[in-house]
N, C-alpha and C positions, 0 to 999 in steps of 0.2 A: 557430134558433128558441128554443133554451133560453136564450140570452143576453138575448133580449127579455123573457122571463118570469123576472125576477130573483127573485121570491118563491118560485116553484117550484124554481128552482135552489138557493136556500138550504135549502129543506125537503129536497130530494133529497140534498144533500151534507152535511147536518147531522151524521149519524152518522160520516161519514168525517173531518170536521173535529174532532169530539169525540174520536175515537180517536187522531188525529194529535196533538191537544193533549195527550192523556194520555201519549203516547210522548215528546214533546219536553219537556214540563214534568212530570217525574216527581214532584217535590216542590217546595214553596215554600221560602223561606229559613228558615222555622221547622221544616221537616221534615214538614209536613202534606201529605196526598195527597188530591186530590179524586177522587170516584168518577165513573163515566161519566154518571150521571144529572145530577150537578151540572155536569159539563162540557157536557152538552147544553143545560142552562139558560144557561150562560155563552155558548155559541155562538149560542143563540137571542137573547140580549140583544145580542150584537154584530150579528147579522143585522138586528134591529129598528133599531138605530142606523144601519146602512148603508141600509136602506130609507127611513128618515126623511131622511137626507142626500141620497138619490137624488131624493126628492120635492122637496126644496129646490132641488137642482141642475136638475131638470126645468124649473122656472120660468125659469131663465136659459139653458138649452140649447135649448129648443124641442122639437118633436115627435120629431125624429130622435135623441133621446138614448138611449143604451144603458146607462143607469145611471151609476154613479160609476167613475172610473178605478181601475185595479188598485192604484196606490200609496195611494189614499185608503182602500181596503179594507184594505190592509196596515197603514196607520196606525191605523185603528180597532182592529184586532186587537192591534197592538202596545200601544196605550194601555190597553186592557182588561187585557191580561196584565201590563203593568207595574204597574197598580194592584192586581190580584188576587194576584199571586205575590210582589211586593215585592223582586224582583231589581233590580240596577242597570240603567242604560240599555242598555249594550252587551250584557250577558248576555241581557236580555229581547229585544233586537233579534235576536241570534243564534238564540235559541230560537224566536222567532216565524217567522223564515225557515226554520228546520228543520221547524217544524210545516207550513208550506206545501209543502215538499219531500216530507215524509211523506204528506200528503194527496194530492198529485199522483201519487205512485207508487201509492198505494192505489187511486185512481180509475182509473188506467191498468190496473192488474192486474184490478180488478173488471170493467172494460170488456172486457178480453181474455178473461176467463173467461166472461162473458155471451155474447160473440160466438161463442166456441168451442162453448158449449152450444147456441146457436141453430143453428149450422152442422151440428152432429151431429144435432140433431132434424130439420133439413131433409133430411139424408141418409137418416135412418131413415124419415121420411115418404115420401120418394121411393121407397125400396125396398118399403115397404108398399103404396103405390099401384101399383107395377109387379108386385107379387106375388112378388118375388125375394128376400124377406127370409130365408126358410128354404127351401132347395132340397128338392125332393121326395125325392131319393135318400137324404137323411139319415135319414128316417123308416124306410126299408127297412133301412138298416144298423143302426139302433138296436133294431128289433124282432127281429132275428136273434140 
């Protein structure tokens, strides 16, 4: 479902991509460092370009289109970082790939934490509904 809603996907993953960009592109060739707000605007700019490219490709692909291919998404990010940071082609390519690895790891970890919290809340809710969360005997032991 999320892959068909590309704009929602970009909005949800925008912070993860901004932090991953911060980690992989620590400084530009002049030694300047962008803050997270600036990186969110950079990623928003990249996302807007990708949505525009998706709209153009939708005309050629028909109704069953799922957006743009992953390599075109990578190319847009690479080109923006190449212009923004001023590194060479190979260094920008390597750092862009590293940014995607960081963001993938971050999204997987966030998903694992969210699922773990959901499972723990479901277990606690089950015990609350059953009435077995706090055994009756514990109150007698604490009052003595």
